[in-house]
C-alpha positions as CSV (number, residue, x, y, z in Angstrom):
1,M,22.3,27.3,-17.8
2,S,25.9,27.7,-16.9
3,G,24.7,30.9,-14.5
4,M,22.3,28.5,-12.6
5,Q,23.7,27.1,-9.4
6,G,24.8,23.5,-9.9
7,M,24.2,23.6,-13.6
8,D,27.8,24.2,-15.0
9,M,27.8,22.7,-18.3
10,G,31.5,23.4,-18.9
11,G,32.3,20.4,-16.4
12,Q,33.6,22.4,-13.7
13,Q,31.9,22.4,-10.5
14,S,30.5,25.4,-9.1
15,A,31.6,27.1,-5.8
16,P,29.6,25.7,-2.5
17,A,26.7,27.7,-1.5
18,S,27.0,30.5,0.9
19,N,25.6,29.7,4.6
20,P,22.3,31.6,4.7
21,H,22.8,32.2,8.5
22,A,26.3,33.3,8.2
23,G,26.9,36.1,10.6
24,H,23.7,35.2,12.7
25,D,24.4,34.9,16.6
26,M,22.2,31.8,17.5
27,S,23.9,31.3,20.9
28,A,20.9,33.0,22.7
29,M,18.4,30.4,21.1
30,P,17.5,27.2,23.4
31,G,19.8,24.1,22.3
32,M,21.5,26.2,19.9
33,G,24.6,27.4,21.9
34,A,26.5,24.5,21.5
35,P,27.9,22.4,18.7
36,A,26.0,19.1,17.9
37,G,26.6,16.3,20.4
38,T,27.6,18.7,23.3
39,A,24.1,19.7,24.5
40,Q,24.1,21.4,27.7
41,D,22.7,19.3,30.6
42,Q,19.5,21.2,31.8
43,H,20.1,19.8,35.4
44,A,23.8,21.0,35.4
45,G,24.5,22.3,38.8
46,H,21.9,20.6,40.5
47,D,22.5,18.2,43.5
48,M,20.4,15.3,42.9
49,N,22.4,13.0,45.6
50,A,19.7,13.8,48.2
51,M,16.7,12.5,46.1
52,P,15.8,8.8,46.9
53,G,17.4,6.4,44.7
54,M,19.0,9.1,42.8
55,A,22.7,8.8,44.2
56,M,24.9,9.8,41.1
57,N,28.0,7.4,42.2
58,G,26.4,4.4,41.0
59,D,25.5,3.1,44.5
60,Q,21.8,2.4,44.3
61,G,21.3,0.8,47.6
62,G,21.8,3.8,49.7
63,A,18.4,5.3,50.2
64,K,15.3,2.7,50.4
65,V,11.8,3.5,48.9
66,G,8.7,1.7,48.8
67,T,8.7,-2.0,50.1
68,D,12.4,-1.7,50.7
69,L,11.5,0.5,53.8
70,P,11.3,-1.3,56.9
71,P,7.6,-2.1,58.3
72,G,6.3,0.6,60.9
73,N,4.3,0.0,63.9
74,K,2.1,2.9,63.9
75,P,-1.6,1.8,64.8
76,A,-4.1,1.6,62.1
77,P,-6.4,4.9,62.2
78,A,-9.6,4.5,63.6
79,P,-12.7,3.5,61.2
80,S,-14.8,6.5,60.5
81,G,-18.1,6.5,62.4
82,D,-19.8,8.8,60.0
83,H,-21.8,7.1,57.1
84,L,-22.7,9.3,54.3
85,A,-26.2,7.8,53.8
86,D,-27.0,8.8,57.3
87,R,-27.2,12.7,56.0
88,F,-30.3,11.6,53.6
89,W,-32.2,8.8,55.1
90,G,-31.2,9.3,58.9
91,A,-28.9,8.0,61.2
92,K,-31.5,5.9,63.1
93,A,-33.2,4.4,59.9
94,M,-29.5,3.6,58.3
95,A,-28.4,1.6,61.9
96,T,-31.4,-0.4,61.8
97,S,-30.5,-1.3,58.1
98,R,-27.1,-2.3,58.8
99,E,-27.9,-4.3,61.5
100,D,-31.0,-6.3,60.3
101,D,-30.4,-6.1,56.5
102,L,-26.6,-5.8,55.8
103,R,-25.5,-8.3,58.7
104,R,-28.1,-10.9,57.8
105,E,-27.3,-10.7,54.0
106,H,-23.6,-11.3,54.8
107,G,-24.0,-14.5,56.6
108,G,-25.9,-13.3,59.9
109,M,-29.2,-15.0,58.9
110,T,-31.0,-18.1,59.9
111,Y,-30.6,-21.0,57.6
112,Y,-32.4,-24.3,57.4
113,Q,-31.9,-27.7,55.6
114,V,-33.5,-31.2,55.2
115,L,-31.5,-34.0,53.7
116,F,-32.0,-37.7,53.1
117,N,-28.6,-38.9,52.2
118,L,-30.1,-42.2,51.8
119,A,-33.7,-43.5,51.3
120,E,-33.3,-46.5,49.4
121,Y,-34.7,-50.2,48.6
122,Q,-32.4,-53.2,49.2
123,A,-32.9,-56.1,47.2
124,R,-30.7,-59.0,48.9
125,K,-30.6,-62.7,49.5
126,G,-33.7,-64.0,51.7
127,S,-36.1,-61.0,52.3
128,D,-35.6,-57.6,50.6
129,G,-35.3,-54.5,52.8
130,Y,-35.4,-50.8,53.2
131,R,-32.8,-48.2,54.7
132,W,-32.8,-44.6,55.5
133,D,-30.3,-42.1,56.8
134,G,-31.5,-38.3,57.1
135,E,-30.7,-35.1,58.9
136,A,-32.3,-31.5,59.4
137,W,-30.8,-28.5,60.9
138,V,-31.7,-24.9,61.4
139,G,-29.5,-22.1,62.6
140,G,-26.8,-19.7,61.6
141,D,-23.0,-20.1,60.5
142,I,-21.7,-20.8,63.9
143,D,-24.7,-22.6,66.2
144,R,-27.0,-24.9,64.8
145,L,-29.8,-27.5,66.1
146,W,-29.6,-30.6,64.5
147,L,-31.8,-33.8,64.0
148,K,-30.4,-37.1,62.8
149,S,-32.3,-40.2,62.1
150,E,-31.3,-43.7,60.7
151,G,-32.5,-47.2,60.6
152,E,-33.3,-50.2,58.3
153,G,-35.6,-53.4,58.3
154,S,-37.2,-56.0,56.3
155,F,-40.3,-55.9,54.3
156,G,-42.9,-57.8,56.2
157,K,-41.1,-57.7,59.4
158,S,-40.7,-55.3,62.3
159,L,-37.8,-52.7,62.3
160,D,-34.3,-54.2,62.8
161,S,-33.0,-50.8,64.1
162,A,-34.1,-47.2,64.2
163,E,-32.8,-44.2,66.0
164,V,-33.1,-40.6,66.3
165,Q,-30.7,-37.9,67.6
166,A,-31.2,-34.3,68.7
167,L,-27.9,-32.5,68.8
168,Y,-26.3,-28.8,69.4
169,S,-23.8,-28.0,66.9
170,H,-20.9,-25.1,67.4
171,A,-18.5,-24.3,64.7
172,L,-15.0,-24.9,65.7
173,D,-13.9,-23.4,62.5
174,P,-15.0,-23.1,58.7
175,Y,-14.9,-26.8,58.3
176,W,-15.4,-28.7,61.5
177,N,-18.3,-28.7,64.0
178,L,-18.6,-30.0,67.3
179,Q,-21.9,-31.7,68.5
180,A,-23.4,-32.7,71.5
181,G,-26.8,-34.1,72.5
182,V,-29.1,-36.9,73.1
183,R,-29.6,-40.2,71.1
184,Y,-32.8,-42.2,71.4
185,D,-33.0,-46.2,69.8
186,I,-36.5,-46.8,69.1
187,K,-35.1,-50.3,68.0
188,P,-33.6,-52.9,68.9
189,N,-35.6,-53.7,72.2
190,P,-35.0,-52.9,74.9
191,S,-34.6,-49.3,73.7
192,R,-31.6,-47.1,75.0
193,T,-31.3,-43.4,75.8
194,Y,-27.4,-42.2,75.1
195,A,-25.6,-39.1,75.9
196,T,-24.1,-38.0,72.8
197,V,-20.7,-36.2,71.7
198,G,-19.1,-35.9,68.3
199,I,-17.6,-34.1,65.6
200,E,-18.6,-33.6,61.9
201,G,-17.0,-31.8,59.3
202,L,-15.0,-31.6,55.8
203,A,-11.8,-33.2,55.7
204,P,-9.1,-32.4,53.1
205,Y,-9.9,-33.6,49.6
206,W,-13.5,-33.0,50.2
207,F,-14.2,-36.1,52.6
208,E,-17.4,-35.8,54.6
209,V,-16.7,-37.4,57.8
210,E,-18.4,-38.0,61.2
211,G,-17.5,-39.4,64.5
212,A,-19.7,-39.9,67.8
213,L,-19.4,-41.5,71.2
214,F,-22.7,-42.4,72.8
215,L,-22.9,-43.3,76.7
216,S,-26.3,-45.0,77.4
217,N,-28.3,-44.4,80.6
218,K,-27.3,-48.3,81.6
219,G,-23.4,-47.2,81.4
220,E,-22.7,-48.5,78.2
221,V,-20.3,-46.9,75.7
222,L,-20.9,-47.2,71.8
223,G,-18.8,-45.5,69.2
224,R,-19.4,-44.7,65.3
225,A,-17.5,-43.3,62.4
226,E,-18.8,-42.9,58.9
227,G,-17.8,-41.1,55.6
228,Y,-18.3,-40.7,52.3
229,Y,-17.0,-38.6,49.0
230,D,-18.8,-37.4,46.2
231,Q,-16.8,-38.0,42.9
232,R,-18.5,-35.9,40.1
233,I,-18.1,-38.1,36.9
234,T,-20.1,-35.7,34.6
235,N,-22.2,-32.8,35.0
236,Y,-25.1,-35.0,36.0
237,F,-23.7,-38.2,37.4
238,T,-22.0,-38.3,40.6
239,L,-20.3,-41.7,42.0
240,Q,-20.6,-41.8,46.0
241,P,-18.3,-44.3,48.0
242,R,-19.5,-44.6,51.6
243,V,-18.3,-46.4,54.8
244,E,-19.8,-46.7,58.3
245,A,-18.2,-48.7,61.2
246,N,-20.0,-49.3,64.7
247,F,-18.1,-50.2,67.9
248,S,-18.8,-51.0,71.5
249,A,-16.8,-51.0,74.5
250,Q,-18.4,-54.0,76.2
251,D,-20.8,-56.8,75.4
252,V,-24.5,-56.0,75.6
253,P,-26.5,-59.2,75.3
254,E,-29.8,-57.2,75.6
255,T,-29.4,-55.9,72.5
256,G,-27.2,-58.3,70.8
257,T,-24.2,-56.1,70.7
258,G,-20.7,-57.6,71.3
259,S,-17.4,-55.8,72.1
260,G,-15.1,-54.3,69.5
261,L,-15.9,-53.8,66.1
262,T,-19.6,-54.7,65.7
263,D,-20.5,-54.0,62.1
264,L,-19.2,-52.5,59.1
265,E,-21.1,-51.1,55.9
266,A,-19.4,-50.2,52.8
267,G,-21.4,-49.0,49.6
268,L,-20.9,-47.6,46.1
269,R,-24.0,-45.5,44.7
270,L,-24.3,-43.9,41.2
271,R,-26.8,-40.9,41.1
272,Y,-28.2,-38.7,38.4
273,E,-28.6,-35.0,39.4
274,G,-30.7,-33.7,36.7
275,R,-32.2,-31.8,39.6
276,R,-29.7,-31.9,42.6
277,E,-32.7,-31.5,45.3
278,L,-34.2,-35.0,43.9
279,A,-31.5,-37.2,42.6
280,P,-32.2,-40.9,42.1
281,Y,-29.5,-43.6,42.4
282,I,-28.6,-47.2,42.2
283,G,-25.7,-49.1,43.6
284,V,-24.4,-51.9,45.7
285,S,-23.8,-52.4,49.4
286,W,-22.0,-54.9,51.6
287,E,-22.7,-55.4,55.1
288,R,-21.1,-57.4,57.7
289,Q,-21.4,-58.0,61.7
290,F,-18.4,-59.3,63.6
291,G,-17.2,-60.9,66.8
292,D,-19.8,-61.5,69.5
293,T,-22.3,-59.3,67.7
294,A,-22.4,-61.8,64.8
295,R,-22.5,-64.8,67.2
296,F,-25.9,-63.0,68.9
297,T,-27.4,-62.7,65.7
298,R,-27.0,-66.2,64.5
299,A,-28.1,-67.4,68.0
300,R,-31.3,-65.6,66.9
301,G,-31.4,-67.1,63.6
302,G,-30.6,-64.0,61.9
303,D,-28.3,-63.2,58.9
304,T,-24.8,-61.7,59.6
305,G,-24.4,-59.8,56.4
306,G,-24.0,-60.0,52.7
307,F,-24.2,-57.9,49.4
308,S,-27.2,-56.0,48.2
309,F,-28.5,-54.1,45.2
310,V,-29.8,-50.5,46.2
311,A,-31.9,-48.3,44.6
312,G,-33.1,-45.0,46.0
313,V,-33.3,-41.5,46.0
314,R,-31.1,-38.6,47.6
315,T,-33.3,-35.5,48.4
316,W,-33.2,-32.1,50.1
317,F,-34.7,-28.9,50.4
């Protein structure tokens, strides 16, 4: 086997095998014209300094591209007046569809809602009573017509107070509405009619707030501020703290109203929203009259306030 390459048994190493490519000129083959590690640069001789961001001197800040470029002032192109659907369904039919259907489905339609935020029975010292606070509106995103009503009384007796308001509402922004209209007091006697202006909306952190000024047909000026917050406890239980304060600019003995802060109500109600449209609730309410208003009430033999246990339902449709 000594004649076989690499199998010399005599202990002497055979000569290196000859190169099978010896004498072949491979310089014409791509990538084979230079020794290993010295491959030719395919971009040799190309001047790439003019290409953005390709400066070869190590300075990459020479040419700016993309968002590094300064903003332009060229006006935006005019929107296309051609609609592809017009070619198939006709320009007139599609114009009607865009005006009536598309605009309406994207916020241009007329909505309505009827809501009773309070409709409750009040168990309190002396005689039990009842209270309601509701509103209804119809309109669009910007302009609406509102109707509001609230009042209270005691069972077996006449109404203590009742009022109704008719208001025009205009959206100032997505969260606030300016409202103006008239208010009519059914009770107490003598009744009054008021010109009304106010604001209602959603304050930061989701507080529903409302404020209004009232000017009566007798020249009396009243004010009201109220707010509440819905704190969701679980998917079904919501806790609502609520505050309402009424003010008067002058004494009105005919209606038993004193100047300054006339009365304040603070309540805490827990409701169950198995169906949000019909949510029963329970809670507590504290009411108090102040100043001359309390004095007028005591002179008539009435109660100036206290705590009451409430149970009712919040409903809307």
